C-alpha positions in Angstrom: 0.0 0.0 0.0 1.4 3.4 -1.0 1.6 6.2 1.6 0.5 9.8 1.1 3.9 11.6 1.3 4.2 15.1 2.9 5.8 17.7 0.8 7.2 21.2 0.9 6.3 23.1 -2.4 8.1 26.0 -4.0 7.3 28.0 -7.1 4.1 26.1 -7.8 2.8 29.2 -9.7 5.8 28.9 -12.1 5.4 27.4 -15.6 7.5 24.5 -16.7 8.1 20.9 -15.8 8.2 20.2 -12.0 11.2 18.9 -10.2 10.6 16.3 -7.4 13.4 16.2 -4.8 14.0 13.2 -2.6 16.2 13.4 0.5 18.6 10.9 2.0 18.4 8.7 5.1 17.8 10.7 8.3 16.9 13.7 6.1 13.7 15.5 5.2 12.3 17.9 2.7 13.3 20.8 5.1 17.0 20.1 4.4 16.5 21.1 0.8 14.6 24.4 1.4 17.3 26.8 0.5 18.3 24.9 -2.7 14.7 24.4 -3.6 13.9 28.1 -3.5 16.7 28.8 -5.9 15.6 26.0 -8.3 12.0 27.3 -8.0 13.0 30.5 -9.7 12.8 28.5 -12.9 10.2 25.8 -12.2 7.9 24.3 -9.6 9.9 22.3 -7.0 8.3 19.7 -4.8 10.4 18.3 -1.9 9.0 15.1 -0.5 9.4 13.5 2.9 10.0 9.8 2.2 8.1 7.3 4.4 9.2 7.1 8.0 10.8 10.6 7.7 9.6 14.1 8.4 5.9 14.7 8.1 5.1 11.5 6.1 3.4 8.5 7.5 5.2 5.6 9.2 5.1 2.0 8.0 7.0 -1.2 8.8 7.8 -1.8 5.1 10.8 0.3 3.9 12.3 -1.1 0.7 13.0 0.7 -2.5 10.1 -0.7 -4.5 7.7 0.5 -1.8 9.3 3.9 -1.6 9.4 4.3 -5.3 5.7 3.4 -5.4 5.0 6.2 -2.9 6.7 8.7 -5.2 4.8 7.4 -8.2 1.6 7.9 -6.3 2.6 11.4 -5.3 3.3 12.3 -9.0 -0.1 10.9 -10.0 -2.0 12.5 -7.1 -0.5 15.9 -7.8 -1.2 15.6 -11.5 2.5 16.2 -12.4 3.2 15.7 -16.1 6.4 13.6 -16.2 8.4 15.6 -13.8 12.2 15.5 -13.4 13.3 13.7 -10.3 16.4 14.4 -8.1 17.4 12.1 -5.3 20.3 12.1 -2.9 21.7 8.8 -1.4 18.6 6.8 -0.2 16.5 9.3 -2.1 18.7 8.6 -5.2 18.1 4.9 -4.9 14.4 5.6 -4.6 14.6 7.8 -7.7 16.5 5.1 -9.6 14.0 2.5 -8.7 11.1 4.7 -9.8 12.8 5.3 -13.1 13.3 1.6 -13.6 9.8 0.5 -12.4 7.8 3.4 -13.9 10.0 5.0 -16.7 6.9 6.7 -18.1 6.4 8.6 -14.9 9.4 11.0 -15.2 11.4 12.8 -17.8 14.9 13.3 -16.5 16.7 11.8 -13.5 19.4 13.3 -11.3 21.1 11.1 -8.7 23.5 12.5 -6.2 26.3 10.3 -4.8 24.9 6.8 -4.9 24.9 3.9 -7.2 22.5 1.0 -7.8 24.6 -1.4 -5.7 24.6 -2.7 -2.2 26.7 -0.9 0.5 28.2 -1.8 3.8 26.0 -0.7 6.8 27.4 2.6 7.9 24.3 3.8 9.7 23.1 1.3 12.3 25.4 2.7 14.9 23.8 6.1 14.4 20.3 4.6 14.9 21.4 2.9 18.1 22.9 6.1 19.5 19.8 8.1 18.7 17.6 5.5 20.3 19.7 5.6 23.4 19.3 9.3 24.0 17.2 9.7 27.2 14.7 12.0 25.8 12.5 12.0 28.9 15.3 13.7 30.8 15.9 16.5 28.2 14.1 19.7 27.4 16.1 21.1 24.5 17.6 19.6 21.3 21.0 20.9 22.2 21.0 18.7 25.4 21.0 15.6 23.2 24.2 16.4 21.4 26.6 15.0 24.0 24.8 11.6 23.9 25.7 11.2 20.3 29.3 12.5 20.5 31.0 9.2 21.1 29.4 7.5 18.1 29.2 10.6 15.9 32.3 12.7 16.5 31.7 15.0 13.6 29.7 18.0 14.9 28.0 18.8 11.5 26.7 15.2 11.2 25.4 15.3 14.8 23.6 18.6 14.0 22.1 16.9 10.9 20.8 13.9 12.8 19.5 16.1 15.6 17.3 18.1 13.2 15.0 15.0 13.5 14.5 15.8 17.2 11.3 17.9 17.7 9.3 19.2 20.6 5.8 17.7 20.8 3.5 18.8 23.6 6.5 20.0 25.6 8.4 16.8 25.2 11.2 15.9 22.8 10.5 13.1 20.2 12.2 11.7 17.1 10.5 12.8 13.9 11.7 9.7 12.2 10.7 6.1 12.7 14.0 4.7 14.2 12.5 1.2 14.7 11.4 0.8 11.1 14.7 2.2 9.8 16.7 -0.2 12.1 14.6 -3.2 11.0 14.9 -2.2 7.3 18.7 -1.4 7.3 19.6 -4.4 5.1 17.0 -3.2 2.5 18.2 0.4 2.7 21.9 -0.4 2.3 21.1 -3.1 -0.3 19.8 -2.8 -3.8 17.1 -5.3 -5.1 17.7 -6.4 -8.6 15.1 -4.7 -10.9 13.0 -6.8 -13.2 14.9 -8.5 -16.0 15.5 -6.1 -18.9 14.5 -3.0 -16.9 16.3 0.2 -17.9 15.6 3.9 -18.0 16.3 5.4 -21.5 15.8 9.0 -20.6 18.4 11.6 -19.8 20.1 10.9 -16.4 22.8 12.9 -14.6 24.9 11.0 -11.9 26.7 13.5 -9.7 29.1 12.5 -7.0 31.1 14.4 -4.4 34.8 14.5 -5.6 36.1 13.3 -2.3 33.3 10.8 -1.6 33.8 7.0 -2.1 30.2 6.1 -2.6 30.3 5.8 -6.4 33.0 3.3 -7.4 34.0 1.8 -10.7 31.6 -1.1 -10.0 28.8 1.4 -9.3 29.5 3.3 -12.5 29.3 0.0 -14.5 25.9 -0.7 -13.0 24.7 2.8 -13.7 25.7 2.5 -17.4 24.0 -0.9 -17.6 20.7 0.4 -16.2 20.8 4.0 -17.4 22.2 4.0 -21.0 22.1 7.8 -21.3 23.8 8.4 -18.0 26.2 11.4 -17.8 28.7 11.7 -15.0 30.0 14.7 -13.1 31.6 15.5 -9.8 31.2 18.4 -7.4 34.8 19.5 -6.7 35.9 19.5 -3.1 32.7 17.9 -1.8 32.0 14.6 -0.1 28.8 12.6 0.3 26.6 15.7 1.2 27.8 17.6 -1.8 24.6 19.7 -2.0 25.2 21.0 1.5 29.0 21.3 1.3 29.2 23.0 -2.1 25.7 24.3 -2.9 26.8 26.8 -5.6 28.8 24.2 -7.5 26.1 21.6 -7.0 23.3 23.9 -8.3 25.4 25.0 -11.3 25.6 21.4 -12.5 21.9 20.6 -11.8 20.7 23.8 -13.5 22.9 23.1 -16.6 21.5 19.6 -16.9 17.9 20.7 -16.5 18.3 23.5 -19.0 19.7 21.1 -21.6 
C-alpha cells in the first residue's frame, strides 16, 4: 500500500516541468529548502518526505520498490506531467527504482552520490545512538548532542541527525521512525535487482562528491547498464553531502543539466 507523502512546495505558480526532490536517510524535505527556493526561480519544485521521515506516515515496510511506489503515487495524485526527479543517497536509490519501475512517470533523472549497488552498513550505529538518548530527561535539542558524540564525533553530522528531534506537547521526540529504519537497514543499504531487462532510457545525470567514495567503478558500471544515457560529473571538493557542502557548485551542475 502506498503512503501519502508530505511535501514542501516551492514555485508552484511557475510554468515549466516540475522537479521532485527526494532526501537521503535521516533527512527531510526541510533540508532542501534553500536549494529548492533557488531552483524554484525556474520551475515548480516539490520536496517530499519519504516514508518514516519528516511529516510523512510511518510504516514497517521500507524497501526501494515501496518507496518508489510512494513517489509514483505522489506524482499521480498531484497531476504532475512527467516531472524531473532528483534524489540524494537513499533518495537517489528511490529515484532510480522509480525510473526503472515506472519510466513513463518521469522525464529526467538526477542522482547524487549513490549507485545501484549494495553498500556496507554505515548507519546502524547512528540509529542505536539516537535510540539511546534519554529524551524523557531532556528539554532542549542541544542537550541531546553529548549523547551522540562518542558514536558521531563529527559535529556537523550530529547537527544533521538532531534536526530530527522535535518538541511535541512540551516533550522531545524523534521525527523519524527509528524502529522501522533499524529493521529495514539491510534493505536500505542493499539494492534489489530490478525486473529483468529494466532500464531507463531518458536523460540521467549522476553527480558525486569529488572526495566521496560512494560511487566506485563497480557502481558506474551498473549505472551504465541500467541507465544507458547516463552522464557523470563530480562536485569539486565535496563529499557525500555535496549539495550542503558546495551548494553553488552543485546547483550549477543541476541547472545546466535541467536547461539542456
